[in-house]
N, C-alpha and C positions, 0 to 999 in steps of 0.2 A: 771200797769207798769209805770215806771218813764219816764217822758218826757225828751228827750235829745236834740231834735232839734225842734225849733218852728219858723215858718214863718207866719207873720200876715200882711195882706193888703200890700204886697210888690208890689210897682209900680216902673218901671225903664224905662227911656228913655236915648238914647245916639245918638250922631250925626254920620251919615254914613261917613266913612273916605274918600269915593270917591265923594259923592254928597253933603255932608254937611247937608243933610236933616235929620230931627229928626226921629229916629227909636223907635217905641213904643214896647219894648221887653216884658215887664211883666205888668199885670194890676190887682191890688188888689188880688194878689196870697196869699193864706193861706194854710198851711199844717203842719202836726206834725209827728215826727218820735220818736218812743219810744225805750227804752233801749233794746238792743239785737235784734232789728228788722232790717231786710234787706228790704228797701223800694226801688222799682224801679220807674223810671220816663220815660215815653214815650210820644211822640207827633209828629206832623208833623215837617218837616224840618223848622228851623227858628222860632220855637215856644218859644224860650227862655230857653231851658233846660241848655245849657252851661252857659248862662248869670246867671242863678240861682246858678249854682255850683260855679262860680267865685265870686259871692257875698258871698256865704256861706264860701268860703275859705278865704275871706278877701282880695281878689285880685282886686275886683272891688267895689269902694265906691257906696253907695246908699243913697238916701235922704228921700224916702217915704216908711214907713212901719217899721216893727219890725223883726229883725233876731236875734235869741238867741241860744246859746249852753249851756245847763245846767243852763238856766236862766240868762246867762251873754250876753249882747249885743255884736254882732260881729262888731268890729271896724277896723279890719285889720287881717293879718295872725297871727296864734298862734299855740302852740303845742297841743292844744285841738282838732285840726282838721288836719287829714292827707289826702293828695290828691294823687290819682293815675290817671294820664292822659292817653289819647290814645297813645301819644308818650311815649316811655319808660322813658325818662328823668333821666337816670342813668349816672353816671360820667365815661367817657371812660378810664380815667387814673387810676381808682380804680378797684381792684378785686371785685369779688362777695361779699366776706365777708366784705370788707371795704366799699362797697356801702351800704350794709344792715346796717352796724354799724354807718353810717355817722351821722344820727340824734342823736344817743347816744353820739357821740364825741362832737357834738355841745352842748348837754346838760351837758357835763362834767362828764359823767358816768365813774367810774374807769375802767381801762383796763380789769381786771379780770372779773368783772361783765358784761362789754360790750361783751367780748368774749363768755361768757356763754349764754347771751341772743341771740347773733347773731347765735350761734350754734343751739339753739332751733328753730329759725325761718328758718334757712337753712334746717333743717330736716322737719319742718312743710310744706314748699312749695316744697319739693322734689328735693333739689339741693345739697344733700350730695355728695361729691366727686368733686364738681365744685367750692369750696371755693376760690381757687387761680386763677381761670380763669378770663380773662378780657372780657368786653362786646363784643368786636369784635369776640370772640371765641364762642359766644352763639347764639342760634336760637332766633327768635322773641318771641316765647312763653316763653323761659327761661329768656329773658330780662324782660318780664312782670312779671314773678315770682319774680325776684330780686326787681323790683319796689314795688310789693305787700308786700314782706317781709320787705323791708326797712320802709314802712309806718307802718306796724303792729309792728315792733320792737320798734318804737318810742312811742308806746302805746297811741295813740290819743283817745279822748273821742268818736269822730265820724270820720268815714272814708268816704270820698267823692270820688266817682269813675266816671270818665267822659269817657264813651265808651272805657274802657280799653282793650277790646278784639277785637275791630273793625279792627285792622290792621293785624291780624293773619289769617291763612287759616282756613277753615271751621272745619276740624278735630281737630286742635289745640284749636280752640275756644270752642268746645264741652268739651274737656279735661279741659280747664281752668275754664269753668263754673262749672263743677263738683268739681274741686279743690277748687274754691271759696266757694262753698256750704259746703264742708268738713271743710274748715278753719273757716267759720261762725259758724259751730257747735262747733269746738274746742275752739275758742276764745270768742264766744258770743259778738262780736263787733257789734256796731250800725253802719249800712252802708246805705248810700244813693247812689244808682247806676243809673247813667244816661245811657240810651241806645236808639237806634232807632230800635232795633230788638225786635219785639213783643214776639217771642218764648223765647228769653233770659229773657225778663222782667217777663214772666209768670213762667219760670223755677226757677229763682232766688228769686223773690220777695215774701215776706209775704203779702205785699200789693203793688199794682201798681197805681201810680198817673198818670192819663191820662190828658195831657194838650190840650187846644184848640189851633187852629192856632193863629199866632201872632195878637195882643198881648196875650202872654200866660196867661191863667187862668186855674184853676183846673176844668176840665170838669167832671171827675168822679174818684172815688177810687174803685178799684177792688181787692177783697181779694182772695188769693190763699191759700187754706187750707191744702195742702199736707204737711205732716211732713217732716222736713229737712232730716231726716234719710232715707226717701224714694225717695229723689230727685236724681235719677240716670236716665239718658235719656232712657235707654232700658226699664225701668219700667214705666215711666210716659208718654211716647210718645203717647200711645193710651188710657190713663186713663182719664175718663171724668172729674175728679177733676183737671186735668191739661188742657185738651182740651176745656172745657166749659169756664173757665175764659180767656184762651188764645184767643178764638174766640170772646169773648165779648170785650176784649181790642182791637183786630184787627178791630172790627166793629166801635168802638168809634173813633179810629184813622182815619179810612176811611171816616167817616162822616165829620171830619174836613178837610181832604185832598180834598174831593169832593166839600165841601162847599167853600173851598178856590179857587176852579176853576170856580165857578159860576159867 
């Protein structure tokens, strides 16, 4: 498989905005994500997951280590990376269709082609019939579908997702997890998915990177071998191919949490 995202010996410190003390967020972190892979990242609170995503997105400068997408060093934001945050981050004055097509407008894609691609992704994320609605008319889950479709429509090399389903209710979260799995099958996108939810990591990830407590290092990599086509909650919830890696991820995270309390 082709290597799409590479992090080597990434170390990052930053000053605490309240105390001014140095926060050691990441320490010699190395990981790789391959083409078409959905890799999940979990770890104790404060272990540097979001710091990593912000560095990958080019939103946070780094000094030590190597961060590359398709072999090109990350030096700032770029169209090769699409980001879906926990907050919906969609424009309230734009309709669903115009939000989804926003990145294409910036890229200068002609209107006819833009409308065709927007229509494809509206259908893909299940928003047909809501094209002309505004964000205030949508549920939280629908807003997150808009954010997901907007990122996909811009066709990034890598999608970076920072706990995108954390703010929705439990039932909507399950639905969105299954939808993301379906979209991953349909688009074959390379995705790095940050989450604090172990079940979510095991359900979505081809591999799960487990981080140590701060400063974040790679503690372990857990493979989940269930075929994407079988990843429906009612089918995997009692399947050992899901429960065994899920339990291993949970054990690893708990080791770090309890160790941090000692």
